[in-house]
N, C-alpha and C positions, 0 to 999 in steps of 0.2 A: 106191280113190281116185276122186273125181269129176273132171269135165272142167273145172270152174271154176278160180278162182284158188287158189293155195296158201293165202293168208290174206286175209280180208276183214273189215274193221272197219266198224261202222255205229252211229252215235249213241252213241259211247263217252264216258263221263264217269267221272272218277276224282278223288277228293280224299283228302288224308291224314287229315283230321279233319272231323267233321260240320259244325262251324261255319266252316270255312275255305272260301274260294272254290275251285272245281275247279282242279286244275293240268293236267288233260287234258280236253279237250272236242273230239272229232273227229267230224265228220259222216260221213266215208266215207274209207276207204283200202283199196285192193286191190293185192296183189302177185302176179303170175302165175308159173307154173312156169318156172324157168330165168331169170326176169327179174333184172336187176342194178340195184339202186336205191341212190342216194347220198342220205343224209339229213344235213343240216347245220342248225346253229342255235346261238345263244349259250348260255352256261351259264344254267340256270334256265328254259329254254324248254320243258322236259319231255321231252327225248330219253331220258334214263335211265329215267324212269317209263314211257314208251311201250315201251321194250325189256322192262321187267319185265312189262308187260301182255301183250305179244306172246309172251313166253316162258312165260306161265302162272305166274310168280313172284307177281304181284299179281292181284287180282280187281277188276273195275270196280264202281263204284256202280250203273251201269246201262249198257245197250248190248250189242252183239253182237261177239264175237271168233270168227269161224268159221275153223277151220284144217282144210283138206281136208274131210272129212265130219263133223268133230267141232265142236260148239259148246263152246268152252272155258269159257264162263260157267256152264255147267250141270254142270261137273265139280268135285268136291271137291279139296282141296289135294293129297292123295296121288295122285289120278287125274291132276291137272295135272302133277305131278312125273314120273309114268310117261310121260305123253304127251310131255313135253319131252325126256326121255331117249331116247325112240324116234324122234323126228321133227325135233329142232332141234339144230344145232351152234352153239356159242358160241365166239367169240374175244374174250377180255376185254382191256381196256386194259392191265392188269398181268399178263396171260396166265394167272394162277392155276394154274401148274404145281405139282405136289407136289415140293418141292425134293429130297427124299432118294430119290425113285423115278428109275429110269433114263428116258432119252428114250423107249425103246420102251414101257415100262410106262405112262408118262404118255399116250401115244397110244392105248393099248389100253383105257383107263378106260371110254370109252363102251360098248365091247363087254361089259364086265363088269357095267355097270349096265342094259344093254338087250339082251335076247335077240334082238330084231329086228335091231338094228344088228350084233350079233355074227354072225347068220346071213348078213346081206347082205355083211359084210366077208369072211366065209369063201367065199361064192359068187363074189365078184369076185377075191379074191386067192389062194384055195386054203386058207389058214389066216389067222387074225387077224394073226399075226406077219408073214406074207408080205405082207398088204395094208398093214400099218403101214409095213413097210420100203419098199414101192412108193411110198406117199405121201411118205415122207420123202425118198426119192431124187428124186421129181418136184419136191419143194420145195427141192431143192439142199442137202440136209443130208447130209454125208458118212457112209457106212456105219460108219466107225470110231467115230462119236459115239453110236451107238444104245444102247450099254450105259453111257454116262456119266451120272451123276446130273444132273438138270436144274439144280441149283444151280451147276454148274461150266460152264454154257453162257454165251455172250455174249448180249446182248439180241436181236440178229438171229437167232441160233440158237434162242433160246426162242420167238421169234415164229413160226418155221417149225414148231416142235413143236406150238404151240398151234393152228396152222392144220390140221396133220395130224390132231390130236385132234378138231377140229370136223368134219372132212370124213369121217372113217372111218365105215363103215357107211351111207353114202349118205343122210344126213338130207335131207329135202325143203327145209329152210329153214336158212340159215346167217346168223347175226347177228354182225357184226364191230363192236365198240364201241371206236372210237379206237385201233385196233391199231398204228398207225404214228406215234403222237404223239411217241415218243421217238427217232425216226430222222431222219436228214438226208434231203434231197429225193431224192438218188439211190437210197438204200436204200428209201425209201417207194415209189418207182416200181417198183423191182425186185420188192419183196414184193407190191405190188398186182397186177402182171402175173401172178405165180405164183398168187395167190389167185383171180383171175378165170379163169385157165385151168383150175385144178382144180375150182372150183365149176361151171364150164361143162361140163367132162367128166362130172361127176356129175349134171348136170341140176338142180342145186339152185338155188332162188331165193336171192339174196344181198341182204341189207340192210347197207350199210356206212355207219357213222356217223363223221363227222369234222368238225372245224372248218375244215379246209383245203380250200377250194373248188377249188383248182387240180387236185385229183384227180377232180373230177366228170366231166370229159370222157370218162373211160374207161367210164362207166356208161350204161345204157339210159335212165335217168330220174333227174332231180334233184328232191328235195323239200326245201323250207325249213320247218323245224319251226314258226316263228312263223306262217306262212301256213296250215299244216295244222291247227294247234292253236288253236281259237277261244278257249281260256282265256288265251292270251297277249294277245289283244286286250283281254280284260276286265281283266287285271292292269295293262296300260298305261293303260287308261281310268281305273282307280282311282287 
């Protein structure tokens, strides 16, 4: 791993169809190791598309996405999938837990998909299961719930499981996409404090996406998607 930023974008352009205007046009964006960044913007400003590009789910029309020592734009779809499994943890808005699997098995999924994250989890926790249990305990999920199917959890409990799954195996970059949108203000703040603590302990860069700018004060840096994305200006001018 190099000494530069975890992720660096340059002259990035993406459009969904050839004749459409770009929906992403970003001159430059860098996120450093361990940095905690808050990204906000209205619906349609390109947040979800940007996350797809950062995670290697989408490929840009042109530009650079440099992640650690890898240039994602030079990788094929399967290579990007492997890179994402090894280095990126996602917390989705709807959590995307597998409902019939237990809490513990949901958390262990990244270790099953990525040998690298499995090795790191075992190094830190002794075994995958020990590390999963440690993360769940730190995220305030009771040990008695670890064998419960995910479908039987409350929203707040599912949220903590999703965070543990994203953090296991020490990914260098964690993306949280509106993970507290269904929670009241007190539960939002509690979960955010847990997530910031755990990502900080792991040394992971964190990109947290939300409409709620009241949360921004807990982060190192705040970014507004309309200001970052030059395509937003083009759409407004049109």
